[in-house]
N, C-alpha and C positions, 0 to 999 in steps of 0.2 A: 504493500499499501504507499501511497504518497503520503508526506508530512504534510496535516492542514491543521488550519488552525479551528479550535472545537467551537460549536453553535450553543447556546442555551445553557442550563446551569452545569450540567454534566461539562461540558465542553469548559466551561468557566474555571470549574474546580481542576480539570485538568491543566489548565493554563495555569493558576494559581500555583500548583504542585510543581510545576518546572519552573517558574521565577523564583520559588522560594529555594528549590535545588541548585538552580545558576547562582544566586545571591549567597547560597551557602559554599558553592564551590568559590566562587570570588575571594571570600572569606578565609577560605583555607590556607596552610603555608605548605606549598609544594618542594620537594626535596629533590633536586635532579638526582636520578639514578643511573643512569648513563649518559654520556655525552660523546659521541664519535668525532666529533671537531676537536676536542681540547689536544688529544695527540691522538697519533696513530695507534689504533687499536690492534690487540695481538689477534690473530685467527683464533684461538680458541676462545676469545671473548664473548663470541655469539653463539647461542646453543641454537637447533633447527630440530623440528621435529614434523613428520607426516600428518596432515589434517584429514585427506582422503587421499587413498593409495590409488595407485593406476598401474595394474600390473606389477613388473619388477623395474618399473621408470623411478628415475631418482634426479636430483638437482646439486651441483656443486657451486660451492661457495669460495669466492675468493676475493681478497682486500687487495687495494691497490691506495696508500694514506686513509683518509676518511671516507672513500668510495667500496662499497659492497657489492659486488656483483653475482647474480644468481642465474647459472646457466643451465639449460636442460641439457642433458647428455645426449652426444649425438647418436647412442645407441638405444636412447629411448622409443618406445614404440608409437607413442601416441601423446596429446598433451592435456591430460585430463588430471595430471598430478597436483595438489594444492599442498604448500608448505605453509609453518610458521615458523619464526625465528625471533629471537628475543636476548638480551644479555645475560649470559648467563649466571653471572654474580650478582643480578640486580634483586631485590628483596620482593618476594609476593605481598600484593596489597589488593585491597578491596577497590580502594579508589586511585586509580594509576591514570596516567597519561601518556600519550606515544605519537610523537613527529618525524617525521622524514620527506625528503624531496626525491621526485623519480625524476631521475634525468632523462635524457633522450634515448628509448630503447632501440636496440638493433634489432630486436623481432616483432614484427607486426602483428599478423594474426591475433588472437584472444587474448593476447599477454594482460593479464590480471594483477595490478597491485593493490595495498590495502595496509589498514592499521588492525593490530590484534590487541585485546585486554583479556585480562582474567584469563590467561593462558594456564591451564592446571595440567600438570602430569603427572605420571606415574613414577615409582622408584626406577625405572629404567629409562625414564626422558619421554616416553610416549604419551603423546596429546590425548588428553582424555576429554576436555570442554574449552571452551572459548567464545568470546565475542568480539564481531569483525565488524569492520567497516571497509567495503572493498568497491572498486571500480565496476560498475556496471561495464559485462562485455554481450550482451544478449544486442541483436539487432543493431548494431553500430552505435548504440545511444550512450557514449562513454562519458555523459556529463550527469548521470545518474549516480548517486554511492546507494549501495546498498547495505542494511544492516540487519547483521543476523546471529543468532546463536547456534553452537555446535555441539553435540554430544556423539563421541566417535563410538560410543557402545550401541547405539541405535543403526538399524539398517537403513534408516536415512537420516543422517547425522545432523541436516541442515535444516533450523527454521527460519524462515524469513520472517523479520519484524517492523522493517519501514524502508522505504525508498525514499531519499532526499534529490531533488531536482536541482542541480546546480549548473544549467546552461546558459544563465547570464554571468556567470562566473568563468568556467572553462571551456563550454562549449565551442569548438572551432579552435580554441586555442593551443599554439604549440607547448610541448615540454620546455623547462621544468614544470610539473604541477607540485605543488605541495599540499599535504594533508597532513591534519593532526586530529586526535579523537581523544576522548577521556571520558571516566565513569565518574560518576559521584552518587553513591548510592544506588537508586534503580534508574538512575539518569543516564543516559549516554547522548555526549553532545561532540560535533563533529564541524571543524572548518577547513575550509579550502581554499588555495588562491593560486595564480598561474604567475610564470616569469618573475620579472622584478617587483611586481605590485607588493604591497607592502604586508606585511603579516596582521591581518583582522584578529578583531577582539574577540575573548570568547563571548558568544549570544549574539553575534551580527548576524541576523536571519538573512542579510543578503549574502553572506558568505558559507552559510552552514544550518545547521538544525539541532535538536534535541528530541528525543525519543523516550518512552519510559519503558523498562525492562520487566520480563515476568519476574517476582519477587524471588523465585529458585536461582534466577542469575545472580546476583548479588551473594559473593564470596570472593576471597582472596585468591588471586593468581598474578602471574608475570604480564608486564607491559610489553609489545613488540610489534610484530610486523608480518603481513601477508604476502605471498607470492604464489600466482598458479597460471596452471593452463600455458605453459611455455612451449614451445614447438621445440622438437630435438635439434640441439645446435643453439636454440635461440638463447638469448639474454636480456637479462634488465638489470639497471645500475640503481642504488639507493645512496643518497649522500644524508647529512643533517641529521643523523639518526639519533634521536635522543627521547629519552623516558623521565618519568617524573614518579613518584608516590607522595 
């Protein structure tokens, strides 16, 4: 569904809830848990895991200074693999924030980037649950952003929550694109901007939106990023990788 303002008493209550959550988030003290721009981070600083598998396909992660490139192995059979990646040493927190810049990709296709929040893994590092904000890839409508929750123990792991239409911000705009997303209690807020435009403020409706998550999706987890649907040999690059809690 597309995020819309509510109407009537119920809509006003939802709006008041979102405003209260946004005000609470502004009052929070956010601590940086990872900043890939401060110094070149070591290769093992970033952990990654499969969100949804595609046969035996895999991705490779390589770093050059602050830039992290994710590549689909040339031996991959398809392009339906989805990964999450996150700062290995960062703490888990229910209220977290993730930002990244998507540089010009070398892979056209259905390359899909995004942010991941509340990434929960088991003792072996396998992804169990997560909340994501991802660039839409269906029908070439790249300027829509999908909010979803994932439970990998289910046959159908993905549950869509909302869509945020940002055609006035990134529609037809070349890369780089910048995406930030954060969770505060049951409210997820995202913002996006392109090129050299200044970073918008949290709560700027012209550059983002807020949605309410189901109560069972409020739990501690890692803040990080999403990559999916890389073609064999395709690549996507990320920079300005930052997280907060």
